N, C-alpha and C positions, 0 to 999 in steps of 0.2 A: 947241692943234691942232698947229702946227709943221710941220716938214718932215723927211723921212727918205728915205734911198736904198733902193730895192728892188733888191738886188744878188743876182743868181742865180749869176754866175760872174765870174771875172777871167780874161780871155783873155791868153795869152802864147804866144809863138812861140819854140821852142827849136831851134837848129841846132847839131848837133855834127859834128865832123869826126874820123873815125877813120882810123888808118893802114891802108893797103892795099898788099899786094904788087903790083907792076906786073903787069897782065894779060899772060898769055902767057909769063911768065917763071917757071919752077919755083923754089921756094925751095930753095937748096942745103942738102943734108942737114946740113952742119956748123952751120948757123945756124937750122935749122927749129924746134928746141925753144925757142931764144932768141926767135925771132920770134913764136911762139905765145904765150909768156909776156908779151912786150912788148905784143902786140895785146890780150890779155886784161886786162892791167893798165891800159892806156890806156882800154879800154872801161869797166872798173869805175870809173875815175877820172871819166870824162865822165858816166857814169850817176849818180854822186854829185852832180855839178853839176846834173843834171836834177832829182834829188830835192830839193836845196836850193831851186831855182827854184820847184818846185811847192809846197813848204812856204811860201815867202814869198808866193806867189799866194794860198794859202789864208788866210794871216795878213792879207793886204790885203783880201780879201773880207770876212772877219770884222770887221776894223777899220772898214771903210766901212759895213757893215750896222749896226754899233753906234752910229754917229754920229747925233745928232739936233740940230736947231736951230730957232729961232723962224722963220727965213726960209730959203727955198731958196737965195738968193744967199749967205747966210752959210754954209749947209751946203756949197755948192759950194766955197767958200774953204777950209773945214775939211777937205773931202775931198782937195783938191789938196795941202794941207799934210801931211796924213797919208800920202798916197801917196808924196810926196817923201821923207818920213822913212823909210818902209818900204823904198823903193828904195835909200836909203843903207845901211840895215841889211843888205839883201840883198847888195849889192855887197861890203860888208865881210865877210860870211859866206863869199862865194865866194873872195875874196882870202885870207882866213884858211885856208880849206881848201887852196888852192893852196900856201900857204907851208908848211903841215904836210906836204903830199905831195911837196914839192920834192926832198928828199933821196932818197926812195924812187924817184921817177921818174928822177932823175939816175943812180941805180945801174943802171938798165936800159939806159942809153945807153952 
């Protein structure tokens, strides 16, 4: 018989902060195109972080749904362990992406 988790979704909350030109202040013409490129690049960068987070949420959902155990207590322990492992992988993927992007983003500053 055993125990298994019925996982419909993995909830996650994503908050991104994007650069914004100060309200009421026009962008000076000499930096307008640079600002637009900077804003677009930062937006693309942050949206990649969002895609990475969504990918790991889907991985977590699949991993939890695949787990089985003889008892629900044992299953809960296995779920906690698996979630922790996936969280570590997720953070590693986010940091790796930031390291790869570091040079490109510095160029914009």
